[in-house]
N, CA, C and O atoms as a Tripos MOL2 file, in Angstrom:
@<TRIPOS>MOLECULE
protein
  236   235    59     0     0
PROTEIN
NO_CHARGES

@<TRIPOS>ATOM
      1 N         131.7400   78.9630   90.5610 N.3       1 MET1
      2 CA        130.6440   79.5240   90.1860 C.3       1 MET1
      3 C         129.4550   79.4910   91.1660 C.2       1 MET1
      4 O         129.0910   78.4410   91.6950 O.2       1 MET1
      5 N         128.8770   80.6560   91.3820 N.am      2 LYS2
      6 CA        127.7870   80.8690   92.3510 C.3       2 LYS2
      7 C         126.4050   80.4950   91.6860 C.2       2 LYS2
      8 O         126.1100   81.0920   90.6510 O.2       2 LYS2
      9 N         125.5570   79.5770   92.1840 N.am      3 ILE3
     10 CA        124.2750   79.2860   91.7080 C.3       3 ILE3
     11 C         123.1300   79.7350   92.7740 C.2       3 ILE3
     12 O         123.0440   79.2870   93.9170 O.2       3 ILE3
     13 N         122.3100   80.6570   92.2180 N.am      4 ASN4
     14 CA        121.0620   80.9790   92.9360 C.3       4 ASN4
     15 C         119.9680   80.1380   92.7680 C.2       4 ASN4
     16 O         119.5940   79.7740   91.6530 O.2       4 ASN4
     17 N         119.3300   79.7440   94.0030 N.am      5 LYS5
     18 CA        118.1180   79.0660   93.8610 C.3       5 LYS5
     19 C         117.0680   79.8160   94.4720 C.2       5 LYS5
     20 O         117.3050   80.5750   95.4120 O.2       5 LYS5
     21 N         115.8540   79.6460   93.9740 N.am      6 ALA6
     22 CA        114.5010   80.0430   94.5660 C.3       6 ALA6
     23 C         113.4800   79.1600   94.6980 C.2       6 ALA6
     24 O         113.3510   78.1380   94.0230 O.2       6 ALA6
     25 N         112.6370   79.5940   95.6920 N.am      7 TYR7
     26 CA        111.4950   78.5330   95.7170 C.3       7 TYR7
     27 C         110.2620   79.5280   95.8090 C.2       7 TYR7
     28 O         110.2660   80.6300   96.3560 O.2       7 TYR7
     29 N         109.3700   79.0040   95.2600 N.am      8 LYS8
     30 CA        107.9390   79.6600   95.1320 C.3       8 LYS8
     31 C         106.9110   78.9790   95.8580 C.2       8 LYS8
     32 O         106.7060   77.7990   95.5720 O.2       8 LYS8
     33 N         106.1880   79.5680   96.8090 N.am      9 PHE9
     34 CA        105.1110   79.0040   97.4290 C.3       9 PHE9
     35 C         104.0960   79.8000   97.6240 C.2       9 PHE9
     36 O         104.2680   81.0160   97.5460 O.2       9 PHE9
     37 N         102.7760   79.2290   97.9320 N.am     10 ARG10
     38 CA        101.6670   80.1480   98.1980 C.3      10 ARG10
     39 C         101.2430   79.8650   99.6180 C.2      10 ARG10
     40 O         101.3190   78.7520  100.1380 O.2      10 ARG10
     41 N         100.7860   80.9630  100.2100 N.am     11 MET11
     42 CA        100.2630   80.9770  101.6500 C.3      11 MET11
     43 C          98.7690   81.0270  101.7930 C.2      11 MET11
     44 O          98.2370   81.7260  100.9300 O.2      11 MET11
     45 N          97.9420   80.4610  102.6700 N.am     12 TYR12
     46 CA         96.6090   80.5920  102.7420 C.3      12 TYR12
     47 C          96.4330   81.0480  104.1780 C.2      12 TYR12
     48 O          96.1640   80.1740  105.0020 O.2      12 TYR12
     49 N          96.5380   82.1850  104.5440 N.am     13 PRO13
     50 CA         96.4110   82.5690  106.0910 C.3      13 PRO13
     51 C          94.9300   82.6060  106.3910 C.2      13 PRO13
     52 O          94.0810   82.9390  105.5630 O.2      13 PRO13
     53 N          94.6750   82.2290  107.6770 N.am     14 ASN14
     54 CA         93.4330   82.6270  108.1780 C.3      14 ASN14
     55 C          93.1330   83.9890  108.5520 C.2      14 ASN14
     56 O          93.9730   84.8850  108.4680 O.2      14 ASN14
     57 N          92.0620   84.1460  108.9270 N.am     15 GLU15
     58 CA         91.4100   85.6750  109.3210 C.3      15 GLU15
     59 C          92.4920   86.2850  110.3000 C.2      15 GLU15
     60 O          92.9270   87.4160  110.0830 O.2      15 GLU15
     61 N          92.9010   85.5820  111.3130 N.am     16 ASN16
     62 CA         93.4890   86.2220  112.4930 C.3      16 ASN16
     63 C          95.0320   86.5000  111.9270 C.2      16 ASN16
     64 O          95.6870   87.4790  112.2860 O.2      16 ASN16
     65 N          95.5140   85.5050  110.9980 N.am     17 GLN17
     66 CA         96.8750   85.7450  110.3310 C.3      17 GLN17
     67 C          96.7800   86.9690  109.2180 C.2      17 GLN17
     68 O          97.7610   87.6900  109.0380 O.2      17 GLN17
     69 N          95.6730   87.1480  108.5530 N.am     18 ILE18
     70 CA         95.6130   88.2780  107.6620 C.3      18 ILE18
     71 C          95.8300   89.5130  108.3940 C.2      18 ILE18
     72 O          96.6160   90.3690  107.9870 O.2      18 ILE18
     73 N          95.0520   89.6470  109.6240 N.am     19 LYS19
     74 CA         95.0250   90.8650  110.3340 C.3      19 LYS19
     75 C          96.4270   91.1770  110.9500 C.2      19 LYS19
     76 O          96.8380   92.3330  111.0490 O.2      19 LYS19
     77 N          97.1020   90.1430  111.3360 N.am     20 ILE20
     78 CA         98.4970   90.3190  111.7410 C.3      20 ILE20
     79 C          99.4880   90.9460  110.6460 C.2      20 ILE20
     80 O         100.2380   91.9170  110.7430 O.2      20 ILE20
     81 N          99.2750   90.1760  109.6990 N.am     21 ILE21
     82 CA        100.2290   90.5260  108.2790 C.3      21 ILE21
     83 C          99.7250   91.9930  107.9890 C.2      21 ILE21
     84 O         100.6360   92.8210  107.9850 O.2      21 ILE21
     85 N          98.6220   92.4180  107.7760 N.am     22 GLU22
     86 CA         98.0630   93.9870  107.5490 C.3      22 GLU22
     87 C          98.7510   94.7010  108.5310 C.2      22 GLU22
     88 O          99.5010   95.5780  108.1030 O.2      22 GLU22
     89 N          98.6870   94.5480  109.7440 N.am     23 LYS23
     90 CA         99.1820   95.2040  110.8840 C.3      23 LYS23
     91 C         100.7040   95.3830  110.6980 C.2      23 LYS23
     92 O         101.2580   96.4750  110.8170 O.2      23 LYS23
     93 N         101.3060   94.2900  110.4130 N.am     24 SER24
     94 CA        102.9580   94.4720  110.3190 C.3      24 SER24
     95 C         103.2370   95.2800  109.0420 C.2      24 SER24
     96 O         104.1310   96.1250  108.9990 O.2      24 SER24
     97 N         102.4660   94.9990  108.0420 N.am     25 PHE25
     98 CA        102.7580   95.9640  106.7890 C.3      25 PHE25
     99 C         102.4340   97.5760  107.0150 C.2      25 PHE25
    100 O         103.0450   98.4990  106.4740 O.2      25 PHE25
    101 N         101.5030   97.6740  107.7960 N.am     26 GLY26
    102 CA        101.0690   99.1030  108.1290 C.3      26 GLY26
    103 C         102.1120   99.6940  108.9430 C.2      26 GLY26
    104 O         102.5330  100.8030  108.6140 O.2      26 GLY26
    105 N         102.6800   98.9900  110.1630 N.am     27 CYS27
    106 CA        103.6900   99.4580  110.7660 C.3      27 CYS27
    107 C         104.8980   99.7760  109.9970 C.2      27 CYS27
    108 O         105.4900  100.8450  110.1480 O.2      27 CYS27
    109 N         105.3010   98.8050  109.1190 N.am     28 SER28
    110 CA        106.4700   99.1550  108.2180 C.3      28 SER28
    111 C         106.2930  100.2810  107.5140 C.2      28 SER28
    112 O         107.2400  101.0560  107.3860 O.2      28 SER28
    113 N         105.1660  100.5300  106.9970 N.am     29 ARG29
    114 CA        104.8950  101.6160  105.9660 C.3      29 ARG29
    115 C         104.9860  102.9500  106.7700 C.2      29 ARG29
    116 O         105.4980  103.9670  106.3040 O.2      29 ARG29
    117 N         104.4350  102.8560  108.0420 N.am     30 TYR30
    118 CA        104.5310  104.0730  108.9600 C.3      30 TYR30
    119 C         105.9140  104.4220  109.1230 C.2      30 TYR30
    120 O         106.3160  105.5590  108.8800 O.2      30 TYR30
    121 N         106.7580  103.3740  109.5780 N.am     31 VAL31
    122 CA        108.1710  103.8980  109.8580 C.3      31 VAL31
    123 C         108.8100  104.2250  108.6600 C.2      31 VAL31
    124 O         109.5620  105.1970  108.7240 O.2      31 VAL31
    125 N         108.6980  103.6460  107.5570 N.am     32 TYR32
    126 CA        109.3160  104.0060  106.0820 C.3      32 TYR32
    127 C         108.9410  105.5460  105.9090 C.2      32 TYR32
    128 O         109.8000  106.4070  105.7170 O.2      32 TYR32
    129 N         107.6820  105.7900  105.9890 N.am     33 ASN33
    130 CA        107.1860  107.2020  105.6890 C.3      33 ASN33
    131 C         107.5810  108.2160  106.6230 C.2      33 ASN33
    132 O         107.7070  109.3930  106.2870 O.2      33 ASN33
    133 N         107.7830  107.7900  107.7950 N.am     34 HIS34
    134 CA        108.2770  108.8150  108.9800 C.3      34 HIS34
    135 C         109.8290  109.2640  108.5590 C.2      34 HIS34
    136 O         110.1910  110.4400  108.5160 O.2      34 HIS34
    137 N         110.5550  108.2890  108.3000 N.am     35 PHE35
    138 CA        111.8990  108.5050  108.1180 C.3      35 PHE35
    139 C         112.2400  109.2190  106.6190 C.2      35 PHE35
    140 O         113.2300  109.9180  106.4030 O.2      35 PHE35
    141 N         111.2960  108.9130  105.7350 N.am     36 LEU36
    142 CA        111.2600  109.6320  104.5470 C.3      36 LEU36
    143 C         110.9450  111.0510  104.5740 C.2      36 LEU36
    144 O         111.4990  111.9130  103.8920 O.2      36 LEU36
    145 N         110.0510  111.2170  105.3810 N.am     37 ASN37
    146 CA        109.6000  112.7400  105.6370 C.3      37 ASN37
    147 C         110.6670  113.4740  106.4180 C.2      37 ASN37
    148 O         110.9570  114.6500  106.2000 O.2      37 ASN37
    149 N         111.2220  112.7340  107.3170 N.am     38 GLN38
    150 CA        112.5700  113.3060  108.0040 C.3      38 GLN38
    151 C         113.6330  113.6950  107.0570 C.2      38 GLN38
    152 O         114.1860  114.7920  107.1270 O.2      38 GLN38
    153 N         113.9280  112.7810  106.1490 N.am     39 ARG39
    154 CA        115.0210  113.1430  105.3080 C.3      39 ARG39
    155 C         114.7020  114.1290  104.2440 C.2      39 ARG39
    156 O         115.6300  114.7570  103.7350 O.2      39 ARG39
    157 N         113.3040  114.3520  103.8060 N.am     40 ASN40
    158 CA        112.8190  115.2130  103.0550 C.3      40 ASN40
    159 C         112.9120  116.5570  103.5840 C.2      40 ASN40
    160 O         113.2740  117.5160  102.9020 O.2      40 ASN40
    161 N         112.5750  116.6230  104.8290 N.am     41 GLU41
    162 CA        112.6370  118.0840  105.6650 C.3      41 GLU41
    163 C         114.0080  118.3080  105.7510 C.2      41 GLU41
    164 O         114.3100  119.4530  105.4140 O.2      41 GLU41
    165 N         114.9200  117.6170  106.0810 N.am     42 ILE42
    166 CA        116.3520  117.9850  106.2480 C.3      42 ILE42
    167 C         116.9250  118.5160  104.7090 C.2      42 ILE42
    168 O         117.6870  119.4760  104.5930 O.2      42 ILE42
    169 N         116.4640  117.7880  103.6740 N.am     43 TYR43
    170 CA        116.8690  118.1620  102.4220 C.3      43 TYR43
    171 C         116.0840  119.6400  101.9220 C.2      43 TYR43
    172 O         116.5530  120.3450  101.0290 O.2      43 TYR43
    173 N         115.0130  119.9140  102.5470 N.am     44 ARG44
    174 CA        114.4980  121.2090  102.2590 C.3      44 ARG44
    175 C         114.8100  122.3440  103.0260 C.2      44 ARG44
    176 O         114.5730  123.4990  102.6700 O.2      44 ARG44
    177 N         115.3770  121.9890  104.1500 N.am     45 THR45
    178 CA        116.1110  123.1410  105.0730 C.3      45 THR45
    179 C         117.4640  123.4020  104.6590 C.2      45 THR45
    180 O         117.8360  124.5620  104.4860 O.2      45 THR45
    181 N         118.3390  122.2830  104.4620 N.am     46 THR46
    182 CA        119.7300  122.4650  104.1930 C.3      46 THR46
    183 C         120.0060  122.5070  102.6320 C.2      46 THR46
    184 O         121.0260  123.0490  102.2060 O.2      46 THR46
    185 N         119.1170  121.9500  101.8280 N.am     47 LYS47
    186 CA        119.4210  121.8650  100.3680 C.3      47 LYS47
    187 C         120.8400  120.8650  100.1410 C.2      47 LYS47
    188 O         121.7080  121.0820   99.2950 O.2      47 LYS47
    189 N         120.8260  119.9170  100.9570 N.am     48 SER48
    190 CA        121.9390  118.8800  101.0130 C.3      48 SER48
    191 C         121.4830  117.5990  101.2330 C.2      48 SER48
    192 O         120.4730  117.4730  101.9250 O.2      48 SER48
    193 N         122.0990  116.4920  100.7220 N.am     49 ILE49
    194 CA        121.8160  115.1140  101.0810 C.3      49 ILE49
    195 C         122.6470  114.6930  101.9890 C.2      49 ILE49
    196 O         123.8400  114.9630  101.8470 O.2      49 ILE49
    197 N         122.2160  113.9600  103.0910 N.am     50 THR50
    198 CA        123.1060  113.4620  104.1460 C.3      50 THR50
    199 C         123.4720  112.0600  103.5740 C.2      50 THR50
    200 O         122.7310  111.3130  102.9330 O.2      50 THR50
    201 N         124.8710  111.8420  103.9680 N.am     51 LYS51
    202 CA        125.2930  110.5000  103.7840 C.3      51 LYS51
    203 C         124.8780  109.3530  104.7150 C.2      51 LYS51
    204 O         124.4030  109.5710  105.8300 O.2      51 LYS51
    205 N         125.0540  108.2470  104.2670 N.am     52 TYR52
    206 CA        124.5180  106.9690  104.9510 C.3      52 TYR52
    207 C         125.1440  107.0400  106.3950 C.2      52 TYR52
    208 O         124.4560  106.7320  107.3690 O.2      52 TYR52
    209 N         126.2420  107.3810  106.5080 N.am     53 GLU53
    210 CA        126.7610  107.2130  107.9730 C.3      53 GLU53
    211 C         126.2090  108.0510  108.9570 C.2      53 GLU53
    212 O         126.0370  107.7400  110.1360 O.2      53 GLU53
    213 N         125.8900  109.3100  108.3370 N.am     54 LYS54
    214 CA        125.1220  110.3760  109.2640 C.3      54 LYS54
    215 C         123.6820  109.9870  109.5830 C.2      54 LYS54
    216 O         123.1210  110.2490  110.6470 O.2      54 LYS54
    217 N         123.1080  109.2970  108.4940 N.am     55 ARG55
    218 CA        121.5700  109.0630  108.5820 C.3      55 ARG55
    219 C         121.4440  107.9470  109.5440 C.2      55 ARG55
    220 O         120.4370  107.9180  110.2520 O.2      55 ARG55
    221 N         122.3210  107.0460  109.6530 N.am     56 THR56
    222 CA        122.2250  105.8530  110.6710 C.3      56 THR56
    223 C         122.2220  106.2640  112.1850 C.2      56 THR56
    224 O         121.8020  105.5360  113.0840 O.2      56 THR56
    225 N         122.6830  107.3720  112.3350 N.am     57 CYS57
    226 CA        122.6950  107.8640  113.9250 C.3      57 CYS57
    227 C         121.5880  108.9050  113.9480 C.2      57 CYS57
    228 O         121.4150  109.4430  115.0420 O.2      57 CYS57
    229 N         120.8500  109.2670  113.0030 N.am     58 MET58
    230 CA        119.8560  110.5250  113.1940 C.3      58 MET58
    231 C         118.7080  109.9120  114.0870 C.2      58 MET58
    232 O         118.0590  110.7930  114.6500 O.2      58 MET58
    233 N         118.3300  108.7410  114.3350 N.am     59 ALA59
    234 CA        117.0340  108.2560  114.8340 C.3      59 ALA59
    235 C         117.3950  108.4360  116.3360 C.2      59 ALA59
    236 O         116.5750  108.1440  117.2070 O.2      59 ALA59
@<TRIPOS>BOND
     1     1     2 1
     2     2     3 1
     3     3     4 2
     4     3     5 am
     5     5     6 1
     6     6     7 1
     7     7     8 2
     8     7     9 am
     9     9    10 1
    10    10    11 1
    11    11    12 2
    12    11    13 am
    13    13    14 1
    14    14    15 1
    15    15    16 2
    16    15    17 am
    17    17    18 1
    18    18    19 1
    19    19    20 2
    20    19    21 am
    21    21    22 1
    22    22    23 1
    23    23    24 2
    24    23    25 am
    25    25    26 1
    26    26    27 1
    27    27    28 2
    28    27    29 am
    29    29    30 1
    30    30    31 1
    31    31    32 2
    32    31    33 am
    33    33    34 1
    34    34    35 1
    35    35    36 2
    36    35    37 am
    37    37    38 1
    38    38    39 1
    39    39    40 2
    40    39    41 am
    41    41    42 1
    42    42    43 1
    43    43    44 2
    44    43    45 am
    45    45    46 1
    46    46    47 1
    47    47    48 2
    48    47    49 am
    49    49    50 1
    50    50    51 1
    51    51    52 2
    52    51    53 am
    53    53    54 1
    54    54    55 1
    55    55    56 2
    56    55    57 am
    57    57    58 1
    58    58    59 1
    59    59    60 2
    60    59    61 am
    61    61    62 1
    62    62    63 1
    63    63    64 2
    64    63    65 am
    65    65    66 1
    66    66    67 1
    67    67    68 2
    68    67    69 am
    69    69    70 1
    70    70    71 1
    71    71    72 2
    72    71    73 am
    73    73    74 1
    74    74    75 1
    75    75    76 2
    76    75    77 am
    77    77    78 1
    78    78    79 1
    79    79    80 2
    80    79    81 am
    81    81    82 1
    82    82    83 1
    83    83    84 2
    84    83    85 am
    85    85    86 1
    86    86    87 1
    87    87    88 2
    88    87    89 am
    89    89    90 1
    90    90    91 1
    91    91    92 2
    92    91    93 am
    93    93    94 1
    94    94    95 1
    95    95    96 2
    96    95    97 am
    97    97    98 1
    98    98    99 1
    99    99   100 2
   100    99   101 am
   101   101   102 1
   102   102   103 1
   103   103   104 2
   104   103   105 am
   105   105   106 1
   106   106   107 1
   107   107   108 2
   108   107   109 am
   109   109   110 1
   110   110   111 1
   111   111   112 2
   112   111   113 am
   113   113   114 1
   114   114   115 1
   115   115   116 2
   116   115   117 am
   117   117   118 1
   118   118   119 1
   119   119   120 2
   120   119   121 am
   121   121   122 1
   122   122   123 1
   123   123   124 2
   124   123   125 am
   125   125   126 1
   126   126   127 1
   127   127   128 2
   128   127   129 am
   129   129   130 1
   130   130   131 1
   131   131   132 2
   132   131   133 am
   133   133   134 1
   134   134   135 1
   135   135   136 2
   136   135   137 am
   137   137   138 1
   138   138   139 1
   139   139   140 2
   140   139   141 am
   141   141   142 1
   142   142   143 1
   143   143   144 2
   144   143   145 am
   145   145   146 1
   146   146   147 1
   147   147   148 2
   148   147   149 am
   149   149   150 1
   150   150   151 1
   151   151   152 2
   152   151   153 am
   153   153   154 1
   154   154   155 1
   155   155   156 2
   156   155   157 am
   157   157   158 1
   158   158   159 1
   159   159   160 2
   160   159   161 am
   161   161   162 1
   162   162   163 1
   163   163   164 2
   164   163   165 am
   165   165   166 1
   166   166   167 1
   167   167   168 2
   168   167   169 am
   169   169   170 1
   170   170   171 1
   171   171   172 2
   172   171   173 am
   173   173   174 1
   174   174   175 1
   175   175   176 2
   176   175   177 am
   177   177   178 1
   178   178   179 1
   179   179   180 2
   180   179   181 am
   181   181   182 1
   182   182   183 1
   183   183   184 2
   184   183   185 am
   185   185   186 1
   186   186   187 1
   187   187   188 2
   188   187   189 am
   189   189   190 1
   190   190   191 1
   191   191   192 2
   192   191   193 am
   193   193   194 1
   194   194   195 1
   195   195   196 2
   196   195   197 am
   197   197   198 1
   198   198   199 1
   199   199   200 2
   200   199   201 am
   201   201   202 1
   202   202   203 1
   203   203   204 2
   204   203   205 am
   205   205   206 1
   206   206   207 1
   207   207   208 2
   208   207   209 am
   209   209   210 1
   210   210   211 1
   211   211   212 2
   212   211   213 am
   213   213   214 1
   214   214   215 1
   215   215   216 2
   216   215   217 am
   217   217   218 1
   218   218   219 1
   219   219   220 2
   220   219   221 am
   221   221   222 1
   222   222   223 1
   223   223   224 2
   224   223   225 am
   225   225   226 1
   226   226   227 1
   227   227   228 2
   228   227   229 am
   229   229   230 1
   230   230   231 1
   231   231   232 2
   232   231   233 am
   233   233   234 1
   234   234   235 1
   235   235   236 2
@<TRIPOS>SUBSTRUCTURE
     1 MET1         2 RESIDUE 1 A MET
     2 LYS2         6 RESIDUE 1 A LYS
     3 ILE3        10 RESIDUE 1 A ILE
     4 ASN4        14 RESIDUE 1 A ASN
     5 LYS5        18 RESIDUE 1 A LYS
     6 ALA6        22 RESIDUE 1 A ALA
     7 TYR7        26 RESIDUE 1 A TYR
     8 LYS8        30 RESIDUE 1 A LYS
     9 PHE9        34 RESIDUE 1 A PHE
    10 ARG10       38 RESIDUE 1 A ARG
    11 MET11       42 RESIDUE 1 A MET
    12 TYR12       46 RESIDUE 1 A TYR
    13 PRO13       50 RESIDUE 1 A PRO
    14 ASN14       54 RESIDUE 1 A ASN
    15 GLU15       58 RESIDUE 1 A GLU
    16 ASN16       62 RESIDUE 1 A ASN
    17 GLN17       66 RESIDUE 1 A GLN
    18 ILE18       70 RESIDUE 1 A ILE
    19 LYS19       74 RESIDUE 1 A LYS
    20 ILE20       78 RESIDUE 1 A ILE
    21 ILE21       82 RESIDUE 1 A ILE
    22 GLU22       86 RESIDUE 1 A GLU
    23 LYS23       90 RESIDUE 1 A LYS
    24 SER24       94 RESIDUE 1 A SER
    25 PHE25       98 RESIDUE 1 A PHE
    26 GLY26      102 RESIDUE 1 A GLY
    27 CYS27      106 RESIDUE 1 A CYS
    28 SER28      110 RESIDUE 1 A SER
    29 ARG29      114 RESIDUE 1 A ARG
    30 TYR30      118 RESIDUE 1 A TYR
    31 VAL31      122 RESIDUE 1 A VAL
    32 TYR32      126 RESIDUE 1 A TYR
    33 ASN33      130 RESIDUE 1 A ASN
    34 HIS34      134 RESIDUE 1 A HIS
    35 PHE35      138 RESIDUE 1 A PHE
    36 LEU36      142 RESIDUE 1 A LEU
    37 ASN37      146 RESIDUE 1 A ASN
    38 GLN38      150 RESIDUE 1 A GLN
    39 ARG39      154 RESIDUE 1 A ARG
    40 ASN40      158 RESIDUE 1 A ASN
    41 GLU41      162 RESIDUE 1 A GLU
    42 ILE42      166 RESIDUE 1 A ILE
    43 TYR43      170 RESIDUE 1 A TYR
    44 ARG44      174 RESIDUE 1 A ARG
    45 THR45      178 RESIDUE 1 A THR
    46 THR46      182 RESIDUE 1 A THR
    47 LYS47      186 RESIDUE 1 A LYS
    48 SER48      190 RESIDUE 1 A SER
    49 ILE49      194 RESIDUE 1 A ILE
    50 THR50      198 RESIDUE 1 A THR
    51 LYS51      202 RESIDUE 1 A LYS
    52 TYR52      206 RESIDUE 1 A TYR
    53 GLU53      210 RESIDUE 1 A GLU
    54 LYS54      214 RESIDUE 1 A LYS
    55 ARG55      218 RESIDUE 1 A ARG
    56 THR56      222 RESIDUE 1 A THR
    57 CYS57      226 RESIDUE 1 A CYS
    58 MET58      230 RESIDUE 1 A MET
    59 ALA59      234 RESIDUE 1 A ALA
């Protein structure tokens, strides 16, 4: 039987760490939106959904 464990903790970052975290999330959001837009454009032009295998080599 598999038992899952989880730990919950709170972080108190300083000002410099907050800026780094915000920058990291901003970059992640940019990359996600870029590839989401790319996928939407492909769907608009071809009216078909690409499979995962084809999407992994699109970049």
